[in-house]
Each structure stands twice: as structure tokens, then as C-alpha cells.
VEXDO-708667 format. One record per residue: x, y, z of N, C-alpha, C, CB in turn; residue in one letter. Coordinates in Angstrom, 1 decimal, padded with zeros to 4 digits. Glycine has a CB too. Example, Ala and Ser with C-alpha at 12.3 -4.5 7.8 and 13.67 -1.06 7.14 Angstrom:
((013.2,-005.7,007.8),(012.3,-004.5,007.8),(013.2,-003.3,007.8),(011.3,-004.5,009.0),"a")
((012.8,-002.2,007.1),(013.7,-001.1,007.1),(012.9,000.0,007.9),(014.1,-000.6,005.7),"s")
This chain:
((-003.5,-008.0,-009.7),(-003.5,-006.6,-010.2),(-002.7,-006.5,-011.4),(-003.0,-005.7,-009.0),"m")
((-003.2,-005.9,-012.4),(-002.5,-005.8,-013.7),(-001.3,-004.7,-013.6),(-003.4,-005.4,-014.8),"s")
((-000.4,-004.7,-014.6),(000.6,-003.8,-014.6),(000.1,-002.4,-014.7),(001.6,-004.1,-015.8),"k")
((-001.0,-002.2,-015.5),(-001.6,-000.9,-015.7),(-002.1,-000.4,-014.4),(-002.7,-000.9,-016.7),"d")
((-002.8,-001.2,-013.6),(-003.3,-000.8,-012.3),(-002.2,-000.5,-011.3),(-004.2,-002.0,-011.7),"e")
((-001.1,-001.2,-011.4),(000.1,-000.9,-010.5),(000.6,000.5,-010.9),(001.1,-002.0,-010.6),"i")
((000.8,000.7,-012.2),(001.3,002.0,-012.6),(000.4,003.1,-012.2),(001.5,002.0,-014.2),"i")
((-000.9,002.9,-012.3),(-001.9,003.9,-011.9),(-001.8,004.2,-010.4),(-003.3,003.5,-012.3),"t")
((-001.6,003.1,-009.6),(-001.5,003.3,-008.1),(-000.3,004.1,-007.8),(-001.5,001.9,-007.5),"a")
((000.8,003.8,-008.4),(002.1,004.6,-008.2),(001.9,006.0,-008.6),(003.3,003.9,-008.8),"v")
((001.2,006.2,-009.8),(001.1,007.5,-010.3),(000.3,008.5,-009.5),(000.5,007.4,-011.7),"a")
((-000.7,007.9,-008.8),(-001.6,008.8,-008.0),(-001.1,009.0,-006.5),(-003.0,008.3,-008.0),"v")
((-000.1,008.3,-006.1),(000.4,008.4,-004.8),(001.0,009.8,-004.5),(001.4,007.3,-004.4),"t")
((000.8,010.2,-003.2),(001.4,011.5,-002.8),(002.5,011.2,-001.8),(000.3,012.3,-002.1),"t")
((002.8,010.0,-001.6),(003.9,009.6,-000.6),(005.2,009.7,-001.3),(003.7,008.1,-000.1),"d")
((005.9,010.8,-000.9),(007.2,011.1,-001.5),(008.3,010.0,-001.2),(007.8,012.4,-001.0),"k")
((008.2,009.4,000.0),(009.2,008.3,000.3),(008.9,007.1,-000.6),(009.0,007.9,001.8),"a")
((007.7,006.8,-000.8),(007.3,005.7,-001.7),(007.8,006.0,-003.1),(005.8,005.4,-001.7),"l")
((007.6,007.2,-003.6),(008.0,007.5,-005.0),(009.6,007.5,-005.1),(007.5,008.9,-005.3),"l")
((010.3,007.9,-004.0),(011.7,007.8,-004.0),(012.2,006.4,-004.1),(012.3,008.5,-002.8),"a")
((011.5,005.5,-003.3),(011.9,004.1,-003.4),(011.6,003.5,-004.8),(011.1,003.3,-002.3),"r")
((010.5,003.9,-005.4),(010.2,003.4,-006.7),(011.3,003.8,-007.7),(008.8,003.9,-007.2),"v")
((011.7,005.1,-007.6),(012.8,005.6,-008.4),(014.1,004.9,-008.2),(013.0,007.1,-008.2),"a")
((014.4,004.5,-006.9),(015.6,003.8,-006.6),(015.6,002.4,-007.2),(015.8,003.7,-005.1),"d")
((014.4,001.7,-007.1),(014.3,000.4,-007.7),(014.4,000.4,-009.2),(012.9,-000.2,-007.3),"v")
((013.8,001.4,-009.8),(013.9,001.6,-011.3),(015.4,001.9,-011.7),(013.0,002.6,-011.8),"l")
((016.1,002.5,-010.8),(017.5,002.8,-011.1),(018.5,001.7,-010.7),(017.9,004.1,-010.4),"s")
((017.9,000.6,-010.2),(018.7,-000.5,-009.7),(019.7,-000.2,-008.6),(019.5,-001.1,-010.9),"h")
((019.2,000.7,-007.7),(020.0,001.0,-006.5),(019.8,000.0,-005.5),(019.7,002.4,-006.0),"r")
((020.9,-000.3,-004.7),(020.8,-001.3,-003.7),(020.1,-000.8,-002.4),(022.3,-001.7,-003.3),"e")
((019.6,-001.8,-001.6),(019.0,-001.6,-000.3),(018.0,-000.4,-000.3),(020.1,-001.3,000.7),"d")
((017.0,-000.5,-001.2),(016.0,000.5,-001.2),(014.8,000.3,-000.4),(015.6,000.7,-002.7),"t")
((014.7,-000.9,000.2),(013.5,-001.2,001.0),(013.5,-000.6,002.3),(013.3,-002.7,001.1),"s")
((012.3,-000.1,002.8),(012.3,000.5,004.2),(012.6,-000.6,005.2),(010.9,001.1,004.4),"p")
((013.0,-000.1,006.4),(013.3,-001.1,007.5),(012.0,-001.8,007.9),(013.9,-000.3,008.7),"s")
((012.2,-002.9,008.5),(011.0,-003.7,008.9),(010.1,-002.9,009.8),(011.5,-005.0,009.6),"k")
((010.7,-002.2,010.8),(009.9,-001.4,011.7),(009.1,-000.3,011.0),(010.8,-000.8,012.7),"g")
((009.7,000.3,010.0),(009.0,001.3,009.2),(007.9,000.8,008.4),(010.0,002.0,008.3),"e")
((008.1,-000.4,007.8),(007.0,-001.0,007.0),(005.8,-001.4,007.9),(007.5,-002.3,006.3),"r")
((006.1,-001.9,009.1),(005.1,-002.4,010.0),(004.3,-001.2,010.7),(005.6,-003.3,011.0),"e")
((004.9,000.0,010.8),(004.2,001.0,011.6),(003.5,002.1,010.7),(005.2,001.7,012.4),"t")
((003.8,002.1,009.5),(003.2,003.2,008.6),(001.7,002.8,008.3),(004.0,003.4,007.3),"r")
((000.8,003.7,008.7),(-000.6,003.4,008.6),(-001.2,004.5,007.8),(-001.3,003.3,010.0),"l")
((-002.3,004.2,007.0),(-003.0,005.2,006.2),(-004.5,004.9,006.4),(-002.6,005.2,004.7),"i")
((-005.3,005.9,006.1),(-006.8,005.7,006.2),(-007.2,004.9,005.0),(-007.5,007.1,006.2),"t")
((-008.5,004.4,005.1),(-009.0,003.6,004.0),(-009.2,004.5,002.8),(-010.4,003.0,004.5),"q")
((-009.6,005.7,003.0),(-009.7,006.7,001.9),(-008.4,006.9,001.2),(-010.3,008.0,002.4),"a")
((-007.3,007.0,001.9),(-006.0,007.2,001.3),(-005.6,005.9,000.6),(-004.9,007.5,002.3),"e")
((-005.9,004.7,001.2),(-005.6,003.4,000.5),(-006.4,003.3,-000.8),(-006.0,002.2,001.4),"a")
((-007.6,003.7,-000.8),(-008.5,003.7,-002.0),(-007.9,004.6,-003.1),(-009.9,004.1,-001.7),"a")
((-007.4,005.8,-002.7),(-006.8,006.8,-003.6),(-005.6,006.2,-004.2),(-006.6,008.1,-002.9),"k")
((-004.7,005.6,-003.4),(-003.5,005.0,-003.9),(-003.7,003.9,-004.8),(-002.6,004.6,-002.7),"r")
((-004.7,003.1,-004.6),(-005.0,001.9,-005.5),(-005.8,002.3,-006.7),(-005.7,000.8,-004.7),"l")
((-006.4,003.5,-006.6),(-007.3,003.9,-007.7),(-008.6,003.2,-007.7),(-006.6,003.7,-009.0),"g")
((-009.1,002.8,-006.5),(-010.4,002.1,-006.4),(-011.3,002.9,-005.4),(-010.2,000.7,-005.9),"v")
((-012.5,002.4,-005.2),(-013.4,003.1,-004.3),(-013.1,002.6,-002.8),(-014.9,002.7,-004.7),"s")
((-013.6,003.4,-001.9),(-013.5,003.0,-000.5),(-014.2,001.7,-000.2),(-014.0,004.1,000.5),"t")
((-015.3,001.4,-000.9),(-016.0,000.2,-000.8),(-015.1,-001.0,-001.2),(-017.3,000.2,-001.6),"t")
((-014.4,-000.8,-002.2),(-013.5,-001.9,-002.6),(-012.4,-002.1,-001.6),(-012.8,-001.6,-004.0),"t")
((-011.9,-001.1,-001.0),(-010.9,-001.2,000.1),(-011.5,-002.0,001.2),(-010.4,000.2,000.5),"v")
((-012.7,-001.6,001.6),(-013.5,-002.3,002.7),(-013.6,-003.8,002.4),(-014.9,-001.7,002.9),"w")
((-013.9,-004.2,001.1),(-014.0,-005.6,000.7),(-012.7,-006.3,000.8),(-014.6,-005.7,-000.7),"r")
((-011.6,-005.6,000.4),(-010.2,-006.2,000.5),(-009.9,-006.4,002.0),(-009.2,-005.2,-000.2),"l")
((-010.3,-005.5,002.8),(-010.0,-005.7,004.3),(-010.8,-006.9,004.8),(-010.3,-004.5,005.1),"i")
((-012.0,-007.0,004.4),(-012.9,-008.0,004.9),(-012.4,-009.4,004.4),(-014.3,-007.8,004.4),"k")
((-011.9,-009.5,003.2),(-011.5,-010.8,002.7),(-010.1,-011.1,003.1),(-011.5,-010.8,001.1),"e")
((-009.4,-010.2,003.8),(-008.1,-010.4,004.3),(-006.9,-010.1,003.4),(-008.0,-011.9,004.7),"g")
((-007.2,-009.4,002.3),(-006.1,-009.0,001.4),(-005.3,-007.8,001.9),(-006.7,-008.7,000.0),"s")
((-006.0,-007.0,002.7),(-005.3,-005.8,003.3),(-005.3,-006.0,004.8),(-005.9,-004.5,002.9),"l")
((-004.2,-005.7,005.5),(-004.1,-005.8,006.9),(-004.4,-004.4,007.5),(-002.7,-006.3,007.3),"s")
((-005.2,-004.4,008.6),(-005.5,-003.2,009.3),(-005.2,-003.3,010.8),(-007.0,-002.8,009.1),"v")
((-005.1,-002.1,011.4),(-004.9,-002.0,012.8),(-005.9,-001.0,013.3),(-003.4,-001.6,013.2),"i")
((-006.4,-001.1,014.5),(-007.4,-000.2,015.1),(-006.6,000.9,015.9),(-008.4,-000.9,015.9),"s")
((-006.9,002.1,015.5),(-006.3,003.2,016.3),(-007.4,004.1,016.8),(-005.3,004.1,015.3),"v")
((-007.6,004.1,018.1),(-008.7,004.9,018.7),(-010.0,004.6,018.1),(-008.4,006.4,018.7),"r")
((-010.3,003.3,017.8),(-011.6,002.9,017.3),(-011.7,003.0,015.8),(-012.6,003.7,017.9),"g")
((-010.7,003.6,015.1),(-010.7,003.7,013.6),(-009.7,002.7,013.0),(-010.3,005.2,013.2),"k")
((-010.2,002.1,011.9),(-009.3,001.2,011.2),(-008.3,001.9,010.3),(-010.1,000.2,010.4),"q")
((-007.1,001.5,010.4),(-006.0,002.1,009.5),(-005.4,000.9,008.8),(-004.9,002.9,010.3),"r")
((-005.1,001.2,007.5),(-004.5,000.2,006.6),(-003.0,000.2,006.8),(-004.9,000.3,005.2),"v")
((-002.4,-000.9,007.0),(-000.9,-001.0,007.0),(-000.4,-000.8,005.6),(-000.4,-002.4,007.6),"r")
((000.5,000.2,005.5),(001.1,000.6,004.2),(001.8,-000.6,003.6),(002.1,001.7,004.3),"l")
((002.5,-001.4,004.4),(003.2,-002.6,003.9),(002.2,-003.6,003.2),(004.0,-003.3,005.0),"a")
((001.0,-003.7,003.8),(000.0,-004.6,003.3),(-000.5,-004.1,002.0),(-001.2,-004.7,004.3),"s")
((-000.7,-002.7,001.9),(-001.2,-002.1,000.6),(-000.1,-002.3,-000.5),(-001.4,-000.6,000.9),"l")
((001.1,-002.1,-000.1),(002.2,-002.3,-001.1),(002.3,-003.7,-001.6),(003.6,-001.9,-000.5),"t")
((002.2,-004.7,-000.7),(002.2,-006.1,-001.1),(001.0,-006.4,-002.0),(002.2,-007.0,000.2),"q")
((-000.1,-005.9,-001.7),(-001.3,-006.1,-002.5),(-001.1,-005.5,-003.9),(-002.6,-005.6,-001.8),"y")
((-000.7,-004.3,-003.9),(-000.5,-003.6,-005.2),(000.5,-004.3,-006.1),(000.0,-002.2,-005.0),"a")
((001.5,-004.9,-005.5),(002.5,-005.6,-006.3),(002.2,-007.1,-006.5),(003.9,-005.6,-005.5),"l")
((001.0,-007.5,-006.1),(000.5,-008.8,-006.3),(001.2,-009.9,-005.4),(000.7,-009.2,-007.7),"g")
((001.8,-009.5,-004.3),(002.5,-010.4,-003.4),(001.6,-010.9,-002.3),(003.7,-009.7,-002.9),"e")
((000.5,-010.3,-002.0),(-000.3,-010.6,-000.8),(-001.2,-011.8,-001.1),(-001.2,-009.4,-000.4),"a")
((-001.1,-012.8,-000.3),(-002.0,-014.0,-000.3),(-003.2,-013.7,000.6),(-001.3,-015.3,000.1),"d")
((-002.9,-013.5,001.8),(-003.9,-013.0,002.8),(-003.0,-012.6,003.9),(-004.9,-014.1,003.2),"h")
((-002.8,-011.3,004.0),(-001.8,-010.7,005.0),(-002.4,-010.7,006.3),(-001.5,-009.3,004.6),"v")
């Protein structure tokens, strides 16, 4: 993912906690990462994942299928792990 794509993904997010963490990182504040439990439990819909990445829902579906995004089933519906989305957006995901 290019720097422009990452900037776009951050720019379109509506997650205030994520934006606050980005601001903390840019300000070089210490210990800005969410707790492990928080990262593992935050889930979003595929449509929200597509909006945050600035791509189509079909692209999100392909990323899930290829293993680039991690999902969990909640009452028969797939939800994307926010940590997986963040890792992918930052170019850190090999196959989550």
C-alpha cells in the first residue's frame, strides 16, 4: 500500500480513537498503541473496512479470501478484525 493510500485511509476514517492514536504517534508520544485485548476484539463490517481503506467491498472480500485480512464470524456474519485492517494499511500484514 502506498503512502498516499495510507493517508487516504486515515483521512476517511470515522474512528475517533484511531485518529487520536495517529495524532499521538505523529506527536511522538509514548505508549500510544491499544492494549492487546482491545486490538484483538475490535471488529468492523466489510463495508466499514472498505470505507476505511478507500476500496470497494469486493476488494475487501478478495483481501479476506487471500488471507490479508483476518475475520471472525459473529452470528453468521463476517466481521473484520480492526488490528488486521490496521496492519494491512500499514503494510505490515503478510497473511494475518
